[in-house]
N, C-alpha and C positions, 0 to 999 in steps of 0.2 A: 506491501498500499503505499506504503514513504517514499521511492520511484514515483508513483502515476502523480502526486502531490510537490511530487519537487518537475513537471516532466510541465504541469499544470501550469506554474509558479511560471513558469519558465513560457511558454508562452502567451501566459498575462503580461508578462513584460514585453515582450516582444509587443505586443500589441496597447502596453503603451506608450513605445517607443515612437510605434508609425503611428501613432496622432503626435506625440514630439513633433515629429519628423511634419508632417503637415504642418502644426504648427509653425516653426520653422521658415519652411515655404513660406506662411505670409506671406513672413515677414522677412523675406530677399535674405535671408542667412543661409546662400546655398553646403558652403561647407558645413555647422552645424546639420546642416539637413543631411548631409552625407553619413558625415559618419555618425549620427545618429540613426540613419538608415543600417549601413555596419551594424552599427548594434543591435539593432534589430533582429537584421538577418541572420546574427547568429540567436543570437537567443530562441528563436522559432525554430528554429533550424534544428539550437540543439533539446530544445521541448519533444519537436516530430521524435527526434532522434530519440533519446530517454524511455520514452512509452514505448 
């Protein structure tokens, strides 16, 4: 059960970071959006692979 909980947390973190990407793009901060997008992709990938 612990493995699934960590996977869910990682997916939630990835989705949260995608919201940050959208916000940063709206503010015109493209470098920050790219860094945040990379983190979101890694978190989502880790969550899916952990599952």
